[in-house]
C-alpha positions as CSV (number, residue, x, y, z in Angstrom):
1,M,-105.8,-29.3,162.4
2,A,-109.5,-29.7,162.6
3,S,-111.5,-31.9,160.3
4,A,-111.0,-31.8,156.6
5,S,-113.9,-31.4,154.2
6,T,-115.4,-34.6,153.0
7,S,-116.2,-35.8,149.5
8,V,-118.4,-38.6,150.8
9,A,-122.0,-38.0,149.8
10,L,-124.3,-38.6,152.7
11,S,-128.0,-38.0,152.6
12,H,-129.6,-34.9,153.9
13,T,-131.5,-37.1,156.4
14,T,-128.2,-38.2,157.8
15,E,-127.1,-34.5,158.0
16,I,-130.3,-33.8,160.0
17,V,-129.7,-36.7,162.3
18,A,-126.1,-35.5,162.8
19,A,-127.4,-32.1,163.7
20,V,-129.9,-33.6,166.2
21,L,-127.2,-35.8,167.8
22,F,-124.8,-32.8,167.9
23,A,-127.5,-30.8,169.8
24,I,-128.1,-33.8,172.2
25,A,-124.3,-34.0,172.8
26,V,-124.2,-30.3,173.7
27,L,-127.1,-30.9,176.1
28,H,-125.3,-33.9,177.5
29,T,-122.3,-31.8,178.4
30,F,-124.7,-29.8,180.6
31,S,-126.0,-32.9,182.2
32,T,-122.9,-34.8,183.3
33,K,-123.6,-34.2,187.0
34,Y,-127.0,-36.0,186.6
35,F,-125.2,-39.1,185.2
36,A,-122.7,-38.9,188.1
37,T,-125.7,-39.1,190.5
38,L,-127.2,-42.0,188.6
39,S,-123.8,-43.9,188.9
40,H,-124.2,-43.8,192.7
41,R,-128.0,-44.6,192.6
42,F,-127.6,-47.6,190.4
43,P,-124.4,-49.4,191.4
44,S,-125.0,-52.3,189.1
45,H,-124.6,-49.9,186.2
46,H,-122.0,-47.7,187.8
47,G,-119.5,-48.1,185.0
48,L,-121.8,-47.1,182.2
49,F,-123.2,-44.0,184.1
50,H,-119.7,-43.0,185.2
51,L,-118.6,-43.1,181.6
52,L,-121.6,-40.9,180.6
53,A,-120.7,-38.5,183.4
54,E,-117.2,-38.0,181.9
55,V,-117.6,-34.8,179.8
56,E,-114.6,-35.9,177.8
57,A,-116.5,-39.0,176.6
58,V,-119.6,-37.1,175.5
59,F,-118.9,-36.4,171.9
60,G,-117.0,-39.6,171.4
61,F,-120.1,-41.5,172.6
62,W,-122.5,-39.7,170.3
63,S,-120.2,-40.0,167.4
64,I,-120.4,-43.8,167.8
65,V,-124.2,-43.4,167.7
66,L,-123.9,-41.4,164.5
67,F,-121.5,-44.0,163.0
68,L,-124.0,-46.8,163.8
69,W,-126.8,-44.7,162.2
70,I,-124.8,-44.3,159.0
71,I,-124.1,-48.0,158.9
72,G,-127.8,-48.8,159.3
73,S,-129.1,-46.2,156.9
74,E,-126.4,-45.9,154.2
75,G,-124.2,-48.9,154.5
76,F,-121.0,-50.0,156.1
77,G,-118.9,-48.7,153.2
78,Q,-120.3,-45.2,153.4
79,A,-119.8,-45.1,157.2
80,T,-116.2,-46.1,157.0
81,A,-115.6,-43.8,154.0
82,Y,-116.9,-40.9,156.0
83,A,-114.9,-41.8,159.1
84,D,-111.8,-42.1,156.9
85,S,-112.4,-38.7,155.4
86,R,-112.1,-36.9,158.7
87,N,-108.8,-35.5,159.8
88,Y,-107.9,-36.5,163.3
89,T,-104.6,-34.7,163.5
90,E,-105.7,-32.3,166.2
91,P,-106.9,-35.0,168.7
92,L,-103.6,-36.9,168.2
93,F,-101.6,-33.7,168.5
94,V,-103.4,-32.6,171.7
95,F,-102.9,-36.1,173.2
96,A,-99.1,-36.1,172.5
97,I,-98.4,-32.5,173.6
98,M,-100.6,-32.8,176.7
99,V,-98.8,-35.9,178.0
100,I,-95.3,-34.6,177.3
101,A,-96.1,-31.1,178.8
102,A,-97.3,-32.8,182.0
103,S,-94.1,-34.8,182.5
104,R,-92.0,-34.0,185.5
105,P,-89.0,-32.4,183.6
106,I,-91.3,-29.9,181.8
107,M,-93.4,-29.2,184.9
108,V,-90.3,-28.6,187.1
109,F,-88.8,-26.3,184.4
110,A,-92.1,-24.3,184.1
111,Q,-92.5,-24.1,187.9
112,R,-89.0,-22.7,188.3
113,I,-89.6,-20.0,185.7
114,T,-93.0,-18.9,187.2
115,E,-91.5,-19.0,190.7
116,T,-88.5,-16.8,189.6
117,V,-90.8,-14.3,187.9
118,S,-93.3,-14.3,190.9
119,K,-90.5,-13.6,193.4
120,A,-89.4,-10.6,191.4
121,I,-92.8,-9.0,191.9
122,P,-93.2,-7.0,195.2
123,G,-95.8,-8.0,197.7
124,S,-97.5,-11.3,198.5
125,Y,-95.8,-14.2,196.6
126,C,-99.1,-16.2,196.3
127,L,-100.9,-13.2,194.7
128,A,-98.0,-12.7,192.3
129,N,-97.6,-16.3,191.4
130,Y,-101.4,-16.8,190.8
131,F,-101.3,-13.7,188.6
132,I,-98.3,-15.1,186.6
133,L,-100.0,-18.5,186.1
134,L,-103.0,-16.7,184.6
135,T,-100.9,-14.4,182.4
136,L,-97.5,-15.6,181.5
137,V,-98.4,-19.3,180.9
138,P,-101.4,-18.5,178.7
139,V,-99.3,-16.1,176.6
140,L,-96.6,-18.9,176.3
141,G,-99.4,-20.8,174.5
142,S,-98.5,-18.6,171.5
143,F,-95.2,-20.4,171.3
144,I,-95.6,-23.9,172.9
145,T,-99.2,-24.2,171.7
146,E,-102.4,-23.7,173.7
147,P,-102.9,-27.4,174.8
148,A,-99.4,-27.4,176.3
149,A,-100.0,-24.1,178.0
150,M,-103.4,-25.3,179.4
151,T,-101.8,-28.4,180.8
152,L,-99.0,-26.5,182.5
153,A,-101.2,-23.8,183.9
154,A,-103.8,-26.3,185.2
155,L,-101.2,-28.5,186.9
156,L,-99.3,-25.6,188.5
157,L,-102.6,-24.1,189.8
158,A,-103.5,-27.5,191.2
159,Q,-100.2,-27.8,193.1
160,T,-100.9,-24.8,195.3
161,Y,-104.3,-23.1,194.9
162,F,-106.8,-25.8,194.1
163,R,-108.2,-28.0,196.9
164,S,-111.5,-29.7,197.5
165,D,-112.4,-27.2,200.3
166,A,-111.4,-24.1,198.4
167,P,-114.3,-21.6,197.8
168,T,-116.5,-22.7,194.9
169,A,-116.5,-19.1,193.6
170,F,-112.7,-19.2,193.5
171,K,-112.5,-22.4,191.6
172,Y,-115.0,-21.3,189.0
173,G,-113.6,-17.8,188.8
174,T,-110.1,-19.3,188.2
175,I,-111.1,-21.7,185.4
176,G,-113.3,-19.0,183.8
177,V,-110.3,-16.7,183.4
178,L,-107.9,-19.6,182.6
179,F,-110.1,-20.8,179.7
180,V,-110.6,-17.4,178.3
181,N,-107.0,-16.3,178.6
182,I,-105.7,-19.6,177.0
183,S,-108.1,-19.1,174.1
184,I,-106.9,-15.6,173.4
185,G,-103.3,-16.0,174.6
186,G,-102.4,-18.1,171.6
187,T,-103.1,-15.3,169.1
188,L,-99.7,-13.6,169.3
189,T,-98.4,-16.0,166.6
190,H,-100.0,-17.8,163.6
191,F,-99.3,-21.4,164.5
192,A,-100.3,-22.0,168.2
193,A,-104.1,-21.5,168.4
194,P,-106.2,-24.1,166.5
195,P,-108.8,-21.6,165.2
196,V,-106.0,-19.4,163.8
197,L,-104.1,-22.4,162.4
198,M,-107.2,-23.3,160.3
199,V,-107.0,-20.1,158.3
200,A,-103.5,-18.7,158.6
201,A,-102.0,-20.4,155.5
202,K,-105.0,-19.8,153.2
203,W,-105.5,-16.2,154.2
204,G,-101.7,-15.4,154.3
205,W,-101.6,-14.5,158.0
206,D,-98.2,-14.6,159.5
207,T,-96.9,-13.8,163.1
208,P,-96.4,-10.0,162.5
209,F,-100.0,-9.8,161.1
210,M,-101.4,-11.8,164.1
211,F,-99.6,-9.6,166.7
212,T,-100.6,-6.3,165.1
213,H,-104.2,-7.3,164.6
214,F,-104.9,-9.7,167.5
215,G,-102.0,-10.4,169.8
216,W,-101.4,-7.0,171.5
217,K,-105.2,-6.6,172.1
218,A,-105.3,-10.2,173.6
219,L,-102.4,-9.4,175.8
220,I,-104.2,-6.4,177.3
221,A,-107.3,-8.5,177.9
222,V,-105.3,-11.3,179.5
223,L,-103.7,-8.9,182.0
224,I,-107.0,-7.2,182.9
225,N,-108.8,-10.6,183.4
226,A,-106.0,-12.0,185.6
227,A,-105.7,-8.7,187.6
228,V,-109.4,-8.7,188.3
229,V,-109.7,-12.3,189.5
230,T,-106.5,-11.9,191.6
231,Y,-108.0,-8.9,193.3
232,L,-111.4,-10.5,193.8
233,F,-109.8,-13.5,195.6
234,R,-106.9,-11.7,197.3
235,G,-108.2,-12.8,200.7
236,Y,-108.1,-16.5,199.9
237,L,-104.7,-16.2,198.1
238,K,-103.2,-14.4,201.1
239,L,-104.7,-17.1,203.4
240,I,-102.9,-19.8,201.4
241,G,-99.7,-17.7,201.6
242,D,-100.0,-17.5,205.4
243,Q,-100.8,-21.2,205.7
244,I,-97.7,-22.1,203.6
245,A,-95.5,-19.7,205.7
246,S,-96.8,-21.2,209.0
247,G,-96.4,-24.8,207.8
248,V,-100.1,-25.6,207.9
249,V,-100.0,-26.2,204.2
250,K,-97.0,-27.9,202.8
251,V,-96.0,-27.2,199.2
252,E,-93.6,-29.8,197.9
253,K,-90.4,-28.5,196.5
254,A,-89.7,-29.2,192.9
255,P,-87.6,-32.4,192.6
256,K,-84.2,-32.1,190.9
257,V,-84.2,-33.2,187.3
258,P,-80.9,-33.4,185.3
259,A,-80.5,-30.6,182.9
260,S,-79.8,-33.0,180.1
261,I,-83.2,-34.7,180.6
262,T,-85.0,-31.4,180.7
263,L,-83.3,-30.2,177.5
264,I,-84.3,-33.4,175.7
265,H,-87.9,-33.0,176.8
266,I,-87.9,-29.3,175.7
267,G,-86.5,-30.5,172.4
268,L,-89.3,-33.1,172.1
269,I,-92.0,-30.5,172.7
270,A,-90.4,-28.2,170.1
271,G,-90.3,-31.1,167.6
272,V,-94.0,-32.0,168.3
273,V,-95.0,-28.4,167.7
274,L,-92.8,-28.1,164.6
275,F,-94.3,-31.2,163.0
276,A,-97.9,-30.6,164.3
277,H,-99.3,-31.2,160.8
278,H,-97.5,-34.5,160.4
279,P,-98.9,-37.2,162.7
280,P,-96.3,-39.9,161.7
281,V,-93.5,-37.6,162.8
282,F,-94.9,-36.2,166.0
283,L,-96.2,-39.5,167.1
284,G,-92.8,-40.9,166.5
285,L,-91.4,-38.3,168.8
286,F,-94.0,-39.1,171.3
287,L,-92.9,-42.8,171.2
288,V,-89.3,-41.5,171.8
289,F,-90.6,-39.7,174.8
290,M,-92.3,-42.8,176.1
291,G,-89.1,-44.7,175.8
292,L,-87.2,-42.1,177.8
293,A,-89.9,-42.0,180.4
294,T,-89.5,-45.7,180.9
295,A,-85.8,-45.7,180.8
296,Y,-85.5,-42.9,183.3
297,N,-88.6,-43.5,185.4
298,Q,-86.9,-42.1,188.5
299,H,-87.3,-38.6,186.8
300,H,-90.9,-39.0,185.9
301,D,-94.2,-39.2,187.7
302,R,-97.3,-41.1,186.5
303,L,-97.9,-40.0,182.9
304,I,-101.4,-38.6,182.3
305,L,-102.2,-41.1,179.5
306,R,-105.8,-41.7,180.6
307,E,-106.5,-38.0,180.8
308,G,-104.9,-37.4,177.4
309,L,-106.7,-40.3,175.7
310,L,-110.1,-39.0,177.1
311,V,-109.4,-35.6,175.7
312,A,-108.4,-37.0,172.4
313,F,-111.6,-39.1,172.4
314,F,-113.6,-36.0,173.0
315,L,-112.0,-34.0,170.2
316,A,-112.2,-36.9,167.8
317,G,-115.9,-37.2,168.5
318,L,-116.2,-33.5,167.9
319,V,-114.4,-33.8,164.5
320,F,-116.7,-36.7,163.5
321,L,-119.9,-35.0,164.5
322,G,-118.8,-31.5,163.5
323,G,-118.0,-32.6,159.9
324,L,-121.8,-32.8,159.1
325,Q,-122.8,-29.5,160.5
326,A,-121.6,-27.3,157.6
327,W,-125.0,-27.4,155.9
328,W,-126.6,-25.1,158.5
329,L,-123.5,-23.4,160.0
330,Q,-121.9,-22.1,156.9
331,P,-125.0,-20.4,155.4
332,L,-125.7,-18.9,158.9
333,L,-122.2,-17.3,158.9
334,T,-122.3,-16.0,155.4
335,Q,-125.5,-14.1,155.9
336,M,-124.0,-11.9,158.6
337,S,-122.3,-8.6,158.4
338,P,-118.7,-8.4,159.9
339,T,-120.0,-6.9,163.2
340,T,-122.8,-9.5,163.4
341,V,-120.5,-12.3,162.5
342,Y,-118.2,-11.4,165.4
343,Y,-120.9,-11.7,168.0
344,G,-122.4,-14.7,166.1
345,A,-119.0,-16.5,166.1
346,T,-118.6,-15.7,169.8
347,A,-122.0,-17.3,170.5
348,L,-121.6,-20.2,168.1
349,T,-118.2,-21.1,169.6
350,A,-119.9,-21.9,172.8
351,I,-121.7,-24.8,171.2
352,T,-119.1,-25.9,168.7
353,D,-115.3,-26.1,168.5
354,N,-113.8,-22.7,167.5
355,A,-111.3,-24.4,165.1
356,A,-114.2,-26.1,163.3
357,L,-115.9,-22.7,163.0
358,T,-113.0,-20.9,161.4
359,Y,-112.3,-23.9,159.2
360,L,-115.8,-23.6,157.7
361,A,-115.3,-19.9,157.2
362,S,-112.0,-20.7,155.3
363,L,-114.1,-22.6,152.8
364,V,-116.0,-19.5,151.8
365,E,-114.4,-17.5,148.9
366,G,-114.3,-13.8,148.5
367,L,-114.5,-12.8,152.2
368,S,-113.6,-9.3,153.1
369,P,-110.6,-8.6,155.5
370,E,-113.2,-7.3,158.0
371,F,-115.2,-10.5,157.8
372,K,-112.1,-12.6,158.3
373,Y,-111.0,-10.6,161.3
374,A,-114.5,-10.8,162.8
375,V,-114.9,-14.6,162.5
376,V,-111.5,-15.4,164.0
377,A,-111.7,-12.8,166.7
378,G,-115.2,-14.1,167.6
379,A,-114.0,-17.7,167.6
380,V,-111.2,-17.0,170.1
381,T,-113.3,-14.6,172.2
382,G,-115.9,-17.3,173.0
383,G,-113.3,-20.0,173.5
384,G,-113.7,-20.0,177.3
385,L,-117.5,-20.1,177.6
386,T,-117.9,-23.9,177.5
387,L,-115.8,-27.1,177.7
388,I,-116.3,-27.7,174.0
389,A,-115.5,-24.2,172.8
390,N,-111.7,-24.6,172.5
391,A,-109.7,-27.7,172.1
392,P,-107.5,-27.2,175.2
393,N,-110.5,-26.8,177.6
394,P,-111.1,-30.5,178.1
395,A,-107.4,-30.9,179.0
396,G,-107.7,-28.3,181.7
397,A,-111.0,-29.7,182.9
398,S,-109.6,-33.3,183.2
399,I,-106.8,-32.0,185.5
400,L,-108.9,-29.7,187.7
401,K,-112.3,-31.4,187.9
402,R,-111.3,-33.6,190.9
403,Y,-111.4,-30.5,193.1
404,F,-115.1,-29.8,192.2
405,E,-118.1,-31.4,193.8
406,S,-118.7,-34.9,192.4
407,E,-115.6,-34.3,190.3
408,T,-117.9,-32.4,187.8
409,I,-117.5,-28.9,186.5
410,S,-120.9,-27.4,186.0
411,P,-121.3,-26.0,182.5
412,G,-123.7,-23.3,183.7
413,A,-121.3,-22.1,186.4
414,L,-118.4,-22.2,184.0
415,F,-120.4,-20.1,181.5
416,I,-121.2,-17.5,184.1
417,A,-117.6,-17.4,185.4
418,A,-116.2,-16.9,181.9
419,L,-118.7,-14.3,180.9
420,G,-116.9,-11.4,182.6
421,P,-113.5,-12.2,181.0
422,T,-115.2,-12.7,177.7
423,I,-116.8,-9.2,177.9
424,V,-113.4,-7.8,178.6
425,T,-112.1,-9.6,175.5
426,I,-115.0,-8.3,173.4
427,L,-114.1,-4.7,174.4
428,A,-110.4,-5.3,173.6
429,F,-111.1,-6.7,170.1
430,Q,-113.9,-4.3,169.2
431,L,-112.7,-1.0,170.6
432,L,-108.9,-1.1,170.1
433,S,-107.6,-0.2,166.7
434,D,-104.9,-2.3,164.9
435,L,-101.3,-1.2,165.3
């Protein structure tokens, strides 16, 4: 679902400019807090600086700069031809699935499932529930897709555990594990994780192959990551439990939603996932959802259309900018051994979308099975290190960032928080043998 290859011949100068703009965009993602400060310092330009402080707007903004460069250097026709050659299915899909998954019927359904499972675990409910949200929901991403799982997990975590006065270490520790677990939790099947989807059909990978080579290892890493972060913040989680029990903190009970409405929404999500490669179909289903949300607004909260559109803008910009990076990225990958490419892919994923990385690898003929495993395993391993590493990350960030200082998630702090879970994942993928 990432960008398709382009037959539009652009000059090498434009490719170099695109690489420079890509690097600037990456640096920009690490500087959003600075722009947030400028928006308060210069109120007359608050709107512009606030836009530049939105991490979801970064790649979209710099893709516009690249588009203008192509118009000026190569002509309007070449610019529009290149834009038309890109495949924007993934941004559209993430937008549709994110908005539907965040609707009240789906949220209530997911909340009841996680509550039921959490209550079956002995001990503190908050510890069990927090653990389940970081394990069960990410693994569900293998079936309902990673963007949907990210949306559900982020919203459910926000309901109970995230607040502005929560310890900073807790907030970053949680999103570090969440982003890593979502990235690897979608590898139990061949259709839910974007980096896997890029290569599954061409390389003949099906769900049994994914589970025996990737899925069970990812499951072990997911459980270890969640167990460690739950243990580290057990004091804060027990405090929340005590505050809920004493009534100091009130957790709203899930509102009742008619079973028929819930079933229709589940059917719509299933339809969007089934037709994920066909935008006219899944966007048609999305419009059906919009009609239902309007007709039965008493069973819906505010739809996260703004958040979804910002995430789609982010991914579309990544597709546009990323389409001109193959000239340096592909030769870099092909010169590596399987072991080197695993660690190289893990590192490169931090500065580019992991689906784009595996897509470029799929264009190379004659790759060994070991190389194929290494590049995909590396791509999902590094998927939690930065906001741009994995398509669902901006979705989670857009939901949870309001609980962080200046409503900004520090890229450096996120990288450090995700480093531990990433190392656990490296050990799982490198030391465990296939089934």
